[in-house]
N, C-alpha and C positions, 0 to 999 in steps of 0.2 A: 920358772915359777915354781915355788914350793907351796904345799898346803899342809895345814896342821890337822890332826885328827884327835877326837876324844878317845878315852880308853876303850869304849865299846867298839871302836873301829880298828883297834890294833891287831885284831886277829888276822887281818889281811896282810900285815907286814909291809904296808905300802909306804908309810911315812914315819917320821920321827917327831915326837912331841917337842915343842919349844914354847917359851912364853909368848903369849899373844901381845901385840903392841897396844898402846893406848892412843889410838889415832883420833883425829877429828873426822867425824862421819858426815856423809851426805847421802841422801837427804836426812834432815833431822827426824829421828824416829825410825829411820829405815824404810825400805820399800814395802814391807809387809808387816808393819808393826802391830796391826790389829790381829788378834788371835783368830785362827781358823775355826771352823765349826767344831763343836765339842764331839760330834759324832764321827769325825774323821779318825781313822785308826792309823797309827804309824806303821811303816814297814818294819820287818825284823831288822836288827842291827846289821847283819851280814849283807842283806839285799840293799839296804840304804847305803852302806859303805861302797858296795860294788857300783851302784849307780853314780854316786858322787865322784869316785875315782875315774870312771869312764868319761863323765862329763868334763871334769877338769882337764883330762888329757886331750880331749878333742877341741874344747873351747879355747884353751890357752893360746895356741899359735894363731888362731883366727883373730882373737881380741888384740893380741900384741901386734900383729901385722897391721890391723886397722889403726891402732894407736900410733904406730910409727909413721903411717901414711898421712895422718891428719894433724899430728902435733909435732912441733919442732923443739928440741932441747928440753924434753921432759922425759922422765923415767917411765918406760913402758913395760917394765918387768913386773907384771902383776903377781901379787902374793895372795894366795887363797888361804884363809884361816877359818877355823871352826871355833865358835864361842861355846865353851863347855860349862858356862855358868848354870848351876842347878836351877831348874824351874824357868829358864829363859823362854819367852814366848817365841813362836815361829817368826823369824825375822831375817832380813838380809840388808846389807848396806855397803856402800863404797866409801873408802876413806884413804887417807895418806898418812904414812908414818913421818916422824920428824925429818927424815932424809929426803922426803918427797916421793918415796916409792908407793905406788898405788896398791891398795888392799881391797879385797872383796871378802866380806865376812858373812858367814852363815851360822845360825844357831843349829844345834843338834836337832831340835824339834822340827825346824823347817826341812832339813834334809830327810828326816824320817817321814814327814807328812807329804812330801812330793811323791805323787803316785807313779811317776815314771821319769826316765832320763830327760824327756822332752821338757817337762816342767822345770827341772833343775837347770837345764841349759837355757831356757828362756829367762829365768830369774838371773842367772849368771851374766847372760848377754845384756840384760837391762842394767845391771849394776856396773858392768864394765863400760857401758855406753855413757853413764854419768861422767866418768873420768875422761873418756875419749872426747866427749863434747864439751869438756871444761866447765861443767855445770857448777862445781864448787867455786871456781874462780869467778864465773859470771854472777853467781848469787852474792858473793862477797862484794863485788863492785856495785851491784844494784843496791845492796843494803847500805853501803857507804854513801852512795849518792842520796838515798832517802834520808839518811841521818843528817847529812849536811844541809839539805834543803829544808827539812823541818826545823833544824837547829837555827838556821838563819831566819826563818819566818818567825819562830818563837821569840828570838832575840829582838827582831824588829818591832814586835808587839809589846816589848818591855818585860819579857819574862826574866825571872831571876835564874842564877846558875842551875839550881836544882830543877826548875821547870824546863829549862833548855835541855838538860841532860835527859830527863824523862821523855821529852818530845823527840830527841834524837833516837832513843831506844825504840820508841814506838814507830818512828819513821823507818828505821832500819828493818824492823820486823815486818811491817806492812809491805814495804818495797820488795823484800825477799820473797814473801808469800805470793806476791802478785804474779810472779813468773814460775812458781814451783809446779803448777799443773802443766804448763807448757813444757817444762823440762821433763816431767814424767812421760808425756806423750812422745817427746823427742827420743827419750831413752827406750820407750817401747818400740818405736819405729826402727831404730838402729839395732836394738836387741833382737828384733825379728830377723834382720838381715844376718847378724852374726851367728845366730842359732842355725839358720838355714845353711849358711856357708860351711858350718861345722858338721852338717849332715843330720840335723835334728828337724823335727816338725814343729814350727812355731805355733801353728794353729792348735795343735794338740797341747803344746806347752802352755799356751795362754789360757787353757781351761782352768788353770790355777786360780784365775780371777773369780771364777764361778763359786769358789769356796771361801772367798774373802768377804767380810762385811762391806757392803757398798757405801762409799763415802758420800754418795749423792753428788750434789753440785754446790756444796757449801761455799759461799763467797770467800771465806777466809781459810778454807780447807787447803791442804797441801797436795792432795791426790785427786785426779779427775774421776768421774763415774766409771764403774767397771765396764759398762756397755760401750762407752766411748773408747776405752782402751782396747777392747776386743775389736771394735771397728777399725782402729788404727792398724792392728795386726793384720786383719783381713785385707785392708787397702794396700798395705805394704807388700803383702804376698802377691796381690794382683799386679802391682807395679813392677815387681821383679819377675813376673811371669811364672810364679810358682803356685798360684791359686789352683785348687782342685777344679 
C-alpha cells in the first residue's frame, strides 16, 4: 500500500507525491463530511504527519489481511491518499479507482484535527471496513432494486417515460439510504476490531464522534446518532474481551 502526502508533510521524507485518482466514493459525502467544532485546533504539521505515517504502517497489514480472508477475487491492496484540496473540510471516505483498487482518502484537515493516533486508526479502520464488507456493491444492488420496483409500479399506473425515470431515481435514492445507517454501524463494528488488532485503542479513537455534529436519527439521514455509534464500539470491545 502507498499513501500520498501534501507538501506540508514532505519534511518527513516518507512518501512521494502523485496525482490522486478520481474514484467513486462510498459513503456519499464521506464518513465525517460535517465540519468539526470550530474550537478544535489542528496539530502542528510534523506531529500530524508522524501520527498519520504510524497509523498507516500498522493498519495496512491488518486491513489487507482481513480483506483477503473475507473477499474472493477482489483487489485488497489498499491505497491511502491525502486530499490536498485547499479549504477542504475534515473528511474521510472509501473509494475504488477504475482498476478496482480500494482507496482510503483523508483530507489534510481531518489528519490535523485527529488528536491522537487512536482516532486516525479508528477512522481508517471504519473506511477500510466499508470495502471489506462490500458496502458499495451492496448499496448499488439495493439502489438498482429500488429503481426497478418503483419504475414498474409507476409504469403500471400509467406514468409517462419522464415520470417513470423520476420515480426510478427516487426509488434508487430511498432504497440506498434505507441501509446506509446499518452499513455505518457495521463499519464501526469491524473498524473497532481492525484498530484493536493493529494495537490501537478503539474506545479512545471513537472519542472522535464527540467532536462531530450529531446527525440525530433523521429518517432519511445517512449516518446514525453518535451515541449509538459509541455504543457499538463499546459492545464490540466487550464481545472481543477487550473492554476495560
